[in-house]
VOTILO-343090 format. One record per residue: residue in one letter; x, y, z of N, C-alpha, C, O in turn; residue number from 1. Coordinates in steps of 0.05 Angstrom, whole numbers, padded with zeros to 5 digits. Layout:
- A	X	Y	Z	X	Y	Z	X	Y	Z	X	Y	Z	NUM
...
This chain:
- M	01810	01619	01688	01839	01613	01693	01851	01635	01710	01844	01659	01708	1
- L	01868	01627	01729	01883	01646	01745	01902	01662	01727	01910	01652	01706	2
- Q	01909	01686	01736	01924	01704	01719	01951	01712	01732	01956	01735	01737	3
- G	01967	01691	01738	01994	01696	01749	01994	01700	01779	01974	01694	01793	4
- I	02016	01711	01789	02020	01715	01817	02009	01742	01825	02018	01763	01815	5
- H	01989	01743	01842	01977	01768	01851	01996	01784	01870	02001	01807	01865	6
- H	02006	01770	01891	02025	01782	01909	02039	01761	01924	02031	01738	01926	7
- V	02062	01769	01936	02077	01752	01954	02077	01767	01981	02083	01790	01982	8
- T	02071	01752	02003	02072	01764	02029	02094	01751	02046	02095	01727	02049	9
- A	02112	01768	02057	02135	01758	02073	02133	01771	02100	02115	01786	02107	10
- I	02153	01765	02117	02155	01775	02144	02179	01792	02148	02201	01785	02138	11
- T	02176	01815	02161	02199	01832	02169	02198	01836	02199	02177	01838	02211	12
- G	02222	01839	02210	02224	01846	02238	02228	01875	02243	02229	01884	02266	13
- D	02231	01890	02221	02238	01919	02224	02225	01934	02201	02236	01935	02179	14
- A	02201	01945	02205	02187	01959	02184	02202	01982	02172	02202	01986	02148	15
- A	02215	01998	02189	02229	02022	02180	02252	02014	02161	02255	02026	02139	16
- A	02268	01994	02169	02290	01985	02151	02279	01972	02126	02291	01974	02105	17
- N	02256	01959	02128	02244	01946	02105	02236	01967	02085	02240	01963	02061	18
- V	02224	01989	02094	02217	02011	02076	02242	02023	02063	02242	02029	02039	19
- R	02263	02027	02079	02287	02039	02068	02298	02022	02045	02308	02033	02025	20
- F	02297	01996	02048	02308	01979	02027	02289	01977	02002	02298	01982	01980	21
- H	02264	01971	02007	02246	01965	01985	02238	01990	01970	02235	01990	01945	22
- A	02233	02012	01984	02226	02037	01971	02251	02053	01964	02253	02064	01943	23
- G	02270	02054	01983	02294	02071	01979	02314	02059	01960	02325	02073	01943	24
- V	02320	02033	01963	02341	02020	01946	02328	02008	01921	02337	02014	01899	25
- L	02308	01992	01924	02296	01978	01901	02277	01997	01885	02270	01991	01862	26
- G	02270	02020	01897	02254	02039	01882	02225	02032	01878	02212	02044	01862	27
- L	02215	02011	01893	02187	02005	01891	02171	02026	01905	02181	02041	01922	28
- R	02146	02029	01898	02129	02048	01911	02116	02035	01935	02104	02013	01933	29
- L	02117	02048	01958	02102	02039	01982	02073	02048	01977	02066	02071	01982	30
- V	02057	02029	01967	02030	02037	01957	02008	02035	01978	01986	02045	01975	31
- K	02014	02021	02000	01995	02019	02022	02009	02015	02048	02024	01996	02052	32
- T	02003	02033	02067	02012	02031	02094	01988	02024	02111	01972	02042	02117	33
- T	01985	02000	02119	01962	01991	02134	01972	01972	02156	01996	01970	02161	34
- V	01954	01959	02169	01961	01940	02190	01951	01912	02182	01933	01909	02165	35
- N	01963	01892	02195	01953	01865	02192	01925	01864	02203	01921	01868	02227	36
- H	01905	01859	02186	01877	01859	02195	01872	01839	02218	01854	01843	02234	37
- D	01888	01818	02218	01884	01797	02239	01900	01803	02264	01894	01792	02286	38
- E	01921	01819	02261	01938	01827	02284	01943	01857	02282	01965	01865	02274	39
- P	01924	01874	02288	01926	01902	02281	01946	01919	02296	01948	01943	02292	40
- G	01962	01906	02314	01982	01921	02328	02008	01923	02312	02027	01935	02322	41
- A	02009	01913	02287	02034	01915	02271	02026	01920	02242	02004	01915	02233	42
- Y	02046	01930	02228	02041	01938	02200	02036	01915	02181	02045	01892	02186	43
- H	02022	01921	02160	02022	01906	02135	02029	01926	02113	02013	01943	02107	44
- L	02053	01924	02102	02063	01942	02082	02061	01930	02054	02068	01907	02050	45
- Y	02052	01946	02035	02050	01937	02007	02068	01954	01989	02067	01978	01990	46
- F	02085	01940	01974	02102	01954	01954	02095	01943	01927	02087	01920	01924	47
- G	02097	01961	01906	02090	01952	01880	02099	01972	01859	02116	01989	01864	48
- D	02086	01970	01835	02092	01989	01814	02077	02016	01820	02066	02019	01841	49
- E	02078	02034	01801	02067	02061	01807	02037	02060	01814	02028	02076	01830	50
- G	02023	02041	01801	01994	02039	01807	01987	02019	01828	01964	02016	01835	51
- G	02007	02005	01839	02002	01985	01859	01985	01962	01849	01967	01953	01862	52
- R	01991	01954	01824	01974	01934	01811	01980	01905	01820	02003	01899	01826	53
- P	01960	01888	01820	01966	01859	01824	01988	01850	01804	01991	01861	01782	54
- R	02002	01830	01813	02025	01818	01798	02051	01835	01802	02072	01826	01793	55
- T	02049	01858	01815	02073	01874	01821	02077	01877	01852	02095	01891	01860	56
- L	02061	01864	01868	02060	01870	01896	02076	01850	01913	02073	01826	01911	57
- I	02094	01861	01929	02107	01847	01951	02099	01860	01976	02102	01884	01980	58
- T	02088	01844	01995	02077	01856	02020	02091	01843	02044	02102	01821	02042	59
- F	02091	01858	02066	02105	01848	02090	02088	01852	02115	02077	01874	02120	60
- F	02085	01830	02130	02075	01832	02157	02099	01840	02175	02120	01827	02174	61
- E	02096	01860	02191	02117	01866	02211	02112	01850	02236	02090	01850	02247	62
- V	02133	01836	02245	02133	01823	02271	02157	01836	02285	02179	01826	02283	63
- P	02152	01857	02300	02175	01873	02311	02195	01856	02325	02189	01841	02344	64
- G	02221	01859	02317	02242	01844	02330	02243	01814	02324	02258	01800	02337	65
- A	02229	01805	02304	02228	01777	02297	02256	01767	02291	02272	01780	02277	66
- A	02262	01743	02301	02287	01730	02294	02287	01721	02265	02266	01716	02254	67
- P	02311	01718	02253	02312	01708	02225	02298	01681	02223	02302	01663	02240	68
- G	02283	01677	02201	02271	01651	02196	02290	01634	02180	02312	01642	02173	69
- Q	02281	01609	02175	02297	01590	02160	02279	01577	02139	02261	01561	02146	70
- P	02283	01584	02114	02266	01571	02093	02270	01541	02093	02291	01531	02098	71
- G	02248	01528	02088	02248	01498	02088	02222	01487	02079	02205	01501	02067	72
- G	02217	01462	02085	02193	01449	02077	02168	01463	02086	02166	01473	02108	73
- G	02148	01464	02068	02123	01478	02074	02125	01508	02069	02107	01523	02079	74
- M	02145	01518	02055	02148	01546	02051	02157	01553	02023	02171	01538	02009	75
- F	02147	01576	02014	02158	01588	01989	02183	01603	01996	02187	01611	02019	76
- H	02200	01607	01977	02224	01623	01980	02233	01634	01953	02225	01622	01933	77
- S	02248	01655	01953	02259	01667	01928	02238	01677	01909	02221	01662	01899	78
- V	02238	01703	01905	02219	01717	01888	02234	01727	01863	02255	01740	01865	79
- A	02222	01720	01840	02234	01729	01814	02219	01752	01803	02194	01752	01801	80
- W	02233	01773	01796	02222	01797	01785	02230	01800	01755	02253	01793	01748	81
- R	02212	01810	01739	02219	01817	01711	02231	01845	01710	02220	01864	01721	82
- V	02253	01847	01696	02264	01873	01689	02268	01873	01658	02264	01852	01646	83
- A	02274	01896	01647	02273	01899	01618	02295	01883	01603	02288	01868	01585	84
- D	02320	01886	01611	02341	01877	01594	02368	01875	01609	02369	01879	01633	85
- Q	02389	01869	01594	02415	01867	01606	02425	01893	01618	02439	01894	01638	86
- Q	02417	01915	01605	02424	01941	01616	02412	01946	01643	02424	01958	01661	87
- A	02388	01936	01647	02375	01938	01674	02391	01921	01694	02395	01930	01717	88
- L	02400	01897	01686	02416	01881	01705	02442	01895	01711	02451	01894	01734	89
- D	02454	01908	01692	02479	01923	01697	02473	01945	01718	02489	01948	01737	90
- F	02451	01959	01714	02444	01981	01732	02441	01970	01760	02452	01981	01779	91
- W	02426	01948	01764	02421	01937	01790	02446	01925	01803	02449	01927	01827	92
- E	02463	01914	01787	02488	01903	01798	02504	01926	01810	02515	01923	01832	93
- Q	02505	01948	01797	02520	01971	01807	02506	01985	01831	02519	01992	01851	94
- R	02480	01988	01829	02465	02002	01850	02465	01986	01876	02470	01997	01897	95
- L	02461	01960	01874	02461	01943	01898	02489	01943	01911	02491	01943	01935	96
- A	02509	01941	01894	02537	01941	01905	02542	01968	01920	02555	01968	01941	97
- A	02532	01990	01909	02536	02016	01922	02522	02017	01949	02529	02033	01966	98
- H	02501	02001	01952	02486	02000	01978	02495	01977	01995	02481	01970	02015	99
- G	02517	01964	01989	02528	01943	02006	02514	01917	02004	02516	01900	02022	100
- T	02500	01912	01982	02485	01887	01978	02500	01869	01958	02505	01878	01935	101
- A	02508	01846	01966	02522	01827	01949	02503	01816	01928	02480	01812	01933	102
- T	02514	01811	01904	02498	01800	01882	02513	01777	01869	02537	01774	01872	103
- E	02497	01762	01854	02509	01740	01838	02497	01742	01810	02472	01740	01807	104
- R	02513	01745	01790	02504	01750	01762	02504	01724	01746	02523	01709	01747	105
- G	02483	01720	01731	02481	01698	01712	02477	01710	01684	02478	01734	01681	106
- D	02472	01693	01665	02469	01702	01637	02447	01722	01634	02450	01743	01621	107
- D	02424	01717	01646	02401	01734	01643	02388	01741	01669	02364	01748	01671	108
- R	02404	01740	01691	02392	01744	01717	02412	01755	01737	02437	01753	01733	109
- L	02402	01766	01759	02418	01777	01780	02405	01769	01806	02382	01777	01811	110
- A	02419	01754	01823	02408	01745	01848	02420	01761	01872	02444	01768	01871	111
- F	02404	01766	01892	02413	01779	01916	02392	01774	01938	02372	01760	01933	112
- A	02397	01785	01962	02378	01782	01984	02374	01809	01997	02391	01826	01997	113
- D	02350	01812	02008	02345	01837	02023	02360	01835	02050	02372	01814	02056	114
- P	02361	01857	02066	02377	01856	02090	02369	01835	02111	02385	01829	02128	115
- E	02345	01824	02108	02337	01803	02127	02340	01775	02115	02332	01755	02127	116
- G	02350	01773	02090	02356	01747	02078	02336	01737	02058	02339	01715	02049	117
- L	02315	01753	02052	02295	01744	02032	02308	01744	02004	02319	01765	01996	118
- S	02307	01722	01990	02321	01719	01965	02305	01731	01942	02281	01726	01939	119
- Y	02318	01746	01925	02306	01758	01901	02323	01750	01877	02348	01747	01879	120
- V	02310	01748	01854	02324	01745	01828	02312	01764	01808	02287	01764	01805	121
- L	02328	01780	01795	02319	01798	01774	02325	01783	01748	02347	01774	01743	122
- M	02305	01782	01730	02308	01767	01705	02301	01785	01682	02280	01798	01681	123
- A	02319	01786	01662	02316	01803	01638	02295	01789	01620	02302	01770	01606	124
- R	02271	01800	01620	02249	01787	01605	02233	01807	01589	02210	01802	01581	125
- G	02244	01831	01583	02231	01850	01566	02211	01867	01579	02206	01865	01604	126
- I	02198	01885	01564	02178	01903	01574	02152	01897	01559	02151	01884	01539	127
- R	02130	01908	01571	02103	01906	01559	02091	01934	01558	02098	01952	01574	128
- D	02072	01938	01540	02059	01963	01537	02045	01973	01562	02043	01997	01567	129
- D	02035	01954	01578	02020	01962	01602	02037	01964	01627	02026	01967	01649	130
- D	02064	01962	01625	02081	01966	01648	02077	01994	01659	02073	02013	01645	131
- S	02078	01995	01686	02075	02021	01700	02097	02023	01721	02091	02022	01745	132
- P	02122	02027	01713	02144	02026	01732	02142	02047	01754	02134	02070	01749	133
- A	02149	02039	01778	02149	02058	01800	02169	02081	01795	02190	02076	01782	134
- Q	02163	02104	01805	02180	02127	01802	02198	02131	01826	02195	02150	01841	135
- G	02216	02112	01831	02233	02112	01854	02257	02130	01851	02267	02133	01829	136
- D	02265	02143	01872	02288	02160	01871	02313	02145	01861	02320	02124	01872	137
- G	02326	02156	01841	02351	02145	01831	02348	02120	01814	02368	02109	01806	138
- V	02323	02112	01808	02318	02088	01791	02304	02097	01766	02281	02103	01766	139
- P	02319	02097	01743	02306	02105	01718	02283	02086	01711	02285	02062	01716	140
- P	02261	02096	01701	02238	02079	01694	02245	02055	01677	02234	02033	01680	141
- E	02264	02059	01659	02271	02036	01641	02285	02013	01655	02286	01991	01645	142
- H	02295	02018	01680	02308	01997	01695	02292	01987	01719	02301	01969	01733	143
- A	02269	01998	01723	02253	01991	01746	02244	01962	01747	02241	01949	01726	144
- L	02239	01952	01771	02227	01925	01775	02198	01927	01764	02184	01946	01771	145
- R	02190	01907	01748	02165	01910	01734	02142	01892	01744	02120	01901	01748	146
- E	02148	01867	01749	02127	01850	01760	02140	01824	01771	02163	01818	01764	147
- I	02125	01811	01788	02135	01785	01799	02127	01763	01780	02103	01760	01773	148
- I	02146	01748	01771	02141	01727	01751	02146	01699	01761	02141	01680	01747	149
- G	02155	01696	01786	02160	01669	01796	02168	01668	01825	02176	01688	01837	150
- V	02164	01645	01837	02173	01639	01864	02183	01610	01864	02177	01594	01846	151
- E	02199	01604	01884	02208	01577	01888	02194	01566	01913	02187	01581	01931	152
- A	02189	01540	01913	02174	01527	01935	02189	01502	01944	02200	01487	01928	153
- M	02189	01498	01970	02200	01474	01983	02177	01460	01998	02166	01471	02017	154
- S	02171	01436	01990	02148	01421	02001	02157	01399	02020	02179	01388	02018	155
- L	02140	01393	02039	02144	01369	02056	02136	01344	02041	02144	01322	02049	156
- A	02121	01347	02020	02111	01324	02004	02108	01333	01975	02086	01339	01967	157
- P	02130	01335	01959	02129	01348	01933	02108	01337	01914	02095	01352	01900	158
- E	02105	01311	01913	02086	01300	01894	02057	01306	01902	02040	01311	01884	159
- R	02052	01306	01927	02025	01314	01936	02020	01344	01931	01998	01352	01924	160
- S	02041	01360	01935	02039	01388	01929	02033	01392	01899	02016	01408	01891	161
- R	02048	01378	01883	02045	01380	01854	02016	01374	01846	02003	01389	01831	162
- A	02005	01352	01856	01978	01344	01849	01958	01365	01859	01939	01372	01845	163
- A	01962	01375	01883	01943	01395	01894	01944	01421	01878	01923	01433	01873	164
- L	01967	01430	01871	01969	01455	01856	01959	01453	01828	01947	01472	01817	165
- V	01962	01430	01816	01951	01425	01789	01921	01422	01790	01906	01435	01775	166
- Q	01911	01405	01808	01882	01400	01809	01867	01423	01822	01846	01431	01813	167
- G	01878	01434	01844	01863	01455	01859	01866	01482	01847	01847	01498	01848	168
- L	01889	01489	01835	01894	01516	01825	01897	01517	01795	01902	01538	01783	169
- G	01894	01494	01782	01895	01493	01753	01922	01500	01741	01923	01509	01718	170
- M	01944	01495	01756	01970	01501	01745	01978	01480	01724	01969	01457	01725	171
- A	01993	01488	01705	02004	01470	01685	02030	01458	01695	02048	01472	01704	172
- D	02032	01432	01693	02056	01417	01702	02076	01415	01680	02072	01401	01660	173
- L	02099	01429	01683	02120	01429	01663	02144	01413	01673	02166	01416	01662	174
- G	02140	01396	01694	02162	01380	01704	02177	01394	01726	02170	01391	01750	175
- E	02198	01409	01719	02213	01423	01739	02198	01446	01752	02205	01455	01774	176
- S	02178	01456	01738	02162	01478	01749	02133	01476	01742	02126	01460	01724	177
- L	02117	01491	01756	02088	01493	01750	02083	01522	01741	02096	01541	01750	178
- V	02064	01524	01723	02058	01551	01711	02029	01557	01716	02011	01540	01711	179
- V	02024	01581	01725	01996	01590	01730	01992	01614	01712	02007	01633	01711	180
- G	01969	01614	01696	01963	01635	01678	01971	01630	01650	01981	01608	01644	181
- S	01966	01649	01633	01973	01646	01604	01977	01674	01592	01971	01694	01604	182
- G	01988	01674	01568	01993	01699	01554	02012	01718	01570	02034	01709	01578	183
- D	02003	01743	01574	02020	01762	01588	02019	01759	01618	02036	01771	01632	184
- H	02001	01742	01629	01998	01740	01657	02005	01712	01667	01987	01696	01672	185
- V	02030	01707	01668	02040	01680	01675	02059	01682	01699	02075	01700	01701	186
- G	02055	01663	01718	02073	01661	01740	02084	01632	01742	02070	01613	01735	187
- R	02109	01630	01750	02122	01604	01751	02126	01597	01781	02135	01614	01797	188
- V	02120	01572	01788	02127	01561	01814	02146	01539	01811	02140	01517	01801	189
- G	02171	01543	01819	02191	01522	01819	02188	01505	01843	02190	01515	01866	190
- L	02184	01479	01839	02178	01461	01862	02202	01443	01866	02210	01427	01848	191
- H	02215	01445	01890	02238	01428	01896	02230	01399	01894	02210	01391	01905	192
- P	02246	01382	01880	02237	01355	01874	02238	01336	01898	02225	01315	01897	193
- E	02253	01343	01919	02255	01325	01942	02242	01338	01966	02242	01362	01969	194
- P	02231	01321	01984	02220	01332	02009	02241	01347	02025	02264	01338	02026	195
- M	02234	01369	02037	02252	01385	02052	02244	01384	02081	02220	01382	02088	196
- S	02263	01386	02099	02257	01388	02128	02241	01413	02133	02245	01433	02119	197
- R	02224	01413	02153	02206	01436	02157	02221	01461	02163	02241	01462	02178	198
- G	02213	01483	02150	02225	01509	02154	02214	01522	02179	02196	01512	02192	199
- A	02225	01546	02185	02216	01561	02208	02210	01590	02199	02227	01603	02189	200
- Q	02185	01598	02204	02178	01626	02197	02193	01645	02215	02198	01640	02238	201
- G	02200	01668	02203	02213	01689	02217	02220	01711	02197	02211	01711	02174	202
- A	02235	01731	02206	02243	01753	02189	02258	01743	02164	02275	01725	02166	203
- G	02250	01753	02141	02264	01745	02116	02252	01720	02103	02265	01710	02085	204
- T	02229	01711	02113	02217	01687	02100	02190	01695	02089	02178	01715	02096	205
- I	02180	01679	02070	02154	01683	02057	02133	01670	02073	02135	01646	02080	206
- H	02112	01685	02078	02089	01674	02093	02070	01659	02075	02061	01637	02081	207
- H	02063	01671	02052	02045	01658	02032	02048	01672	02005	02059	01693	02003	208
- V	02037	01658	01985	02036	01669	01958	02008	01669	01949	01993	01649	01952	209
- A	01999	01691	01936	01972	01694	01926	01972	01694	01896	01990	01704	01883	210
- F	01952	01681	01885	01949	01679	01856	01924	01695	01847	01904	01696	01862	211
- A	01925	01708	01824	01906	01727	01816	01882	01715	01802	01885	01699	01783	212
- S	01858	01722	01811	01833	01712	01799	01817	01736	01789	01814	01756	01803	213
- P	01806	01734	01765	01786	01753	01757	01763	01754	01778	01756	01733	01789	214
- D	01753	01778	01784	01734	01780	01805	01710	01761	01802	01701	01749	01821	215
- A	01700	01759	01777	01676	01743	01772	01680	01713	01777	01661	01698	01780	216
- D	01706	01704	01777	01712	01675	01779	01719	01667	01807	01723	01643	01812	217
- H	01720	01686	01826	01731	01680	01852	01717	01658	01867	01729	01640	01878	218
- K	01690	01659	01867	01675	01638	01882	01679	01611	01869	01679	01591	01883	219
- K	01682	01610	01843	01687	01585	01830	01714	01573	01838	01716	01548	01841	220
- W	01733	01590	01843	01759	01580	01852	01757	01568	01881	01770	01548	01887	221
- R	01741	01581	01897	01737	01569	01924	01724	01542	01922	01731	01523	01936	222
- E	01705	01539	01904	01692	01513	01900	01712	01493	01889	01711	01469	01897	223
- R	01729	01501	01871	01749	01483	01861	01769	01474	01882	01776	01450	01883	224
- L	01777	01492	01899	01795	01485	01921	01781	01465	01940	01793	01446	01949	225
- T	01755	01470	01945	01740	01451	01962	01739	01423	01949	01743	01403	01963	226
- G	01734	01423	01923	01733	01397	01909	01760	01383	01908	01761	01359	01905	227
- G	01782	01399	01911	01808	01387	01911	01818	01380	01939	01841	01374	01943	228
- H	01799	01380	01958	01804	01372	01986	01826	01389	01999	01842	01380	02014	229
- L	01825	01416	01993	01845	01434	02005	01833	01450	02028	01848	01467	02039	230
- A	01808	01446	02035	01796	01459	02058	01800	01489	02058	01813	01500	02077	231
- P	01791	01504	02038	01795	01533	02037	01779	01547	02058	01759	01537	02068	232
- T	01789	01571	02065	01774	01588	02083	01749	01600	02069	01746	01596	02045	233
- Q	01732	01613	02084	01712	01629	02072	01725	01653	02058	01748	01658	02062	234
- V	01710	01666	02041	01720	01690	02027	01724	01712	02048	01707	01718	02064	235
- V	01748	01724	02048	01756	01745	02067	01759	01771	02052	01773	01772	02031	236
- D	01746	01792	02061	01748	01818	02049	01772	01833	02059	01773	01841	02083	237
- R	01792	01837	02042	01817	01851	02049	01816	01880	02040	01837	01893	02038	238
- I	01793	01891	02033	01789	01918	02024	01799	01922	01995	01784	01931	01978	239
- Y	01824	01915	01990	01836	01919	01964	01832	01895	01945	01835	01897	01921	240
- F	01824	01873	01957	01817	01848	01942	01803	01830	01961	01803	01834	01985	241
- K	01790	01810	01950	01778	01789	01966	01795	01764	01964	01806	01758	01943	242
- S	01797	01749	01986	01817	01727	01988	01804	01702	01998	01785	01702	02014	243
- V	01815	01680	01988	01810	01653	01999	01837	01640	02004	01854	01642	01986	244
- Y	01841	01628	02027	01866	01616	02034	01863	01585	02037	01842	01575	02044	245
- A	01885	01571	02031	01885	01542	02035	01914	01533	02039	01932	01544	02028	246
- R	01917	01513	02056	01944	01501	02060	01944	01474	02046	01929	01456	02054	247
- E	01961	01471	02026	01961	01446	02011	01977	01424	02026	01990	01431	02046	248
- P	01976	01399	02017	01986	01377	02034	02016	01379	02040	02025	01367	02059	249
- G	02031	01393	02024	02060	01396	02029	02067	01419	02047	02090	01424	02052	250
- G	02046	01433	02058	02051	01454	02077	02050	01482	02067	02051	01501	02083	251
- L	02049	01486	02040	02049	01513	02029	02023	01527	02033	02002	01515	02028	252
- L	02024	01551	02043	02000	01568	02046	01996	01584	02020	02013	01600	02013	253
- V	01973	01579	02007	01967	01593	01982	01941	01609	01986	01925	01604	02003	254
- E	01939	01629	01969	01916	01647	01970	01907	01652	01941	01923	01653	01922	255
- V	01881	01654	01937	01870	01663	01912	01857	01690	01917	01838	01692	01933	256
- A	01867	01711	01904	01858	01739	01910	01847	01751	01884	01857	01747	01862	257
- T	01826	01766	01888	01814	01780	01865	01831	01803	01855	01847	01814	01870	258
- I	01829	01809	01829	01844	01831	01818	01834	01858	01828	01850	01876	01832	259
- G	01808	01860	01831	01797	01885	01841	01788	01883	01870	01788	01861	01881	260
- P	01781	01906	01883	01780	01933	01871	01807	01948	01870	01808	01968	01856	261
- G	01828	01938	01883	01854	01950	01880	01861	01970	01902	01846	01975	01920	262
- M	01886	01980	01900	01897	01997	01921	01884	02024	01924	01887	02037	01944	263
- T	01869	02032	01903	01856	02058	01905	01828	02056	01917	01812	02075	01916	264
- A	01821	02033	01929	01795	02030	01941	01790	02050	01963	01767	02057	01968	265
- D	01811	02058	01977	01807	02076	02000	01825	02101	01999	01825	02117	02018	266
- E	01840	02104	01978	01858	02127	01976	01861	02136	01947	01859	02119	01928	267
- D	01865	02162	01942	01870	02171	01915	01898	02162	01906	01916	02159	01922	268
- P	01901	02157	01880	01926	02147	01870	01950	02164	01877	01972	02153	01882	269
- E	01947	02190	01878	01970	02208	01882	01981	02206	01911	02005	02211	01915	270
- V	01964	02198	01930	01973	02199	01958	01973	02171	01971	01979	02169	01995	271
- M	01965	02150	01957	01963	02124	01970	01990	02116	01981	02011	02120	01969	272
- G	01989	02104	02005	02013	02094	02018	02025	02113	02038	02041	02104	02054	273
- I	02018	02139	02037	02032	02158	02054	02020	02158	02083	02035	02156	02102	274
- A	01994	02159	02085	01980	02158	02111	01973	02130	02118	01972	02112	02101	275
- L	01969	02125	02144	01960	02098	02153	01931	02094	02145	01914	02109	02152	276
- A	01927	02073	02129	01900	02066	02120	01890	02043	02137	01902	02022	02140	277
- L	01866	02047	02149	01854	02027	02165	01827	02019	02154	01813	02035	02143	278
- P	01820	01993	02157	01793	01985	02148	01772	01997	02166	01778	02005	02189	279
- P	01747	01999	02157	01727	02013	02173	01724	02002	02202	01719	02018	02220	280
- W	01727	01976	02205	01722	01965	02232	01745	01971	02252	01743	01967	02276	281
- L	01768	01980	02241	01790	01988	02259	01793	02018	02262	01808	02027	02279	282
- E	01779	02033	02246	01781	02062	02247	01776	02074	02274	01789	02092	02283	283
- P	01756	02064	02289	01751	02075	02316	01775	02071	02335	01776	02084	02356	284
- H	01793	02053	02328	01816	02047	02346	01842	02060	02335	01864	02053	02344	285
- R	01840	02079	02316	01863	02090	02303	01884	02101	02323	01908	02095	02321	286
- T	01875	02116	02343	01895	02128	02361	01911	02107	02376	01936	02110	02377	287
- S	01898	02087	02386	01913	02066	02401	01931	02050	02382	01952	02041	02390	288
- I	01921	02045	02357	01937	02030	02338	01962	02046	02330	01984	02035	02330	289
- E	01959	02071	02324	01982	02088	02316	02003	02090	02338	02027	02091	02333	290
- A	01994	02089	02363	02012	02091	02386	02030	02067	02388	02052	02069	02399	291
- R	02021	02044	02377	02037	02019	02379	02055	02014	02355	02072	01997	02356	292
- L	02052	02030	02334	02066	02024	02310	02094	02037	02309	02098	02058	02320	293
- T	02113	02023	02296	02140	02034	02292	02139	02058	02273	02126	02056	02252	294
- P	02151	02081	02279	02152	02103	02260	02166	02094	02234	02188	02083	02236	295
- I	02154	02100	02212	02167	02095	02186	02165	02120	02169	02149	02138	02174	296
- Q	02183	02122	02149	02183	02145	02131	02179	02135	02102	02197	02123	02091	297
- N	02156	02141	02091	02151	02136	02063	02164	02157	02046	02159	02181	02050	298
- P	02183	02150	02028	02197	02170	02012	02178	02190	01998	02185	02213	01993	299
- R	02154	02181	01991	02135	02198	01977	02125	02221	01995	02117	02242	01985	300
- A	02127	02217	02021	02117	02238	02039	02133	02263	02038	02124	02285	02045	301
- R	02158	02261	02028	02175	02285	02026	02164	02305	02006	02170	02329	02007	302
- G	02147	02295	01987	02136	02312	01967	02112	02327	01977	02100	02342	01962	303
């Protein structure tokens, strides 16, 4: 069985501003500063909890100067994060307002958007013994963002998407939403019930969503996707996990990613994310790659 949402990958047009908001305002840890392995001239930034664990990761491909995107059919949108309680929502309502970010409060949730328009919802859902909150400046650990527990999806063909996600990824169909995982490792996918006009990728939109697979089960999931007629890719080594990608009939790009080996595969836990990490095949090109990248400041580097 898959074990919840491994990570969400979105697009930013401004890596420096993206770091200022996600690390500086939201208090997430920038756990990996690397490049898009397929387009190494731009960043791939990973934010997460203190250990950079799966299920806490939001990542961004930088497309420098990208125009704002438009969420729509064939795209995920809106990321839901677990926080501890109502006191955490109070804290975030005040902190975001102090940083000029508008919010909308509900009974157990707080909605807002990042500076490029990516929608977030904080949901008061308690704490767990294995939580490892990021040690962000000005964010008390008890109020920190803890893990990603859900996403919303807009399909070009909702019923075909539903069937593909249930059959291909083993999600449980609860009607208004689909659930992946069980026990402590559950992710929710809210599927819009009506077909949506096609969206447009750009800054502030989600590129894909990855679901977490135990390492030993990964090849079986690729076989299951193949049997579900989703035409998955071959297994791709992303250094920190292995991935299989597939685009389901409603246009959503999904990934199944292994839980291991994790963000410490190429860096010690204390310093991960500060220096530019490159895969072995790109290391000979470090000088030219660094020359093309936008300067960014990881708050941890100040230490």
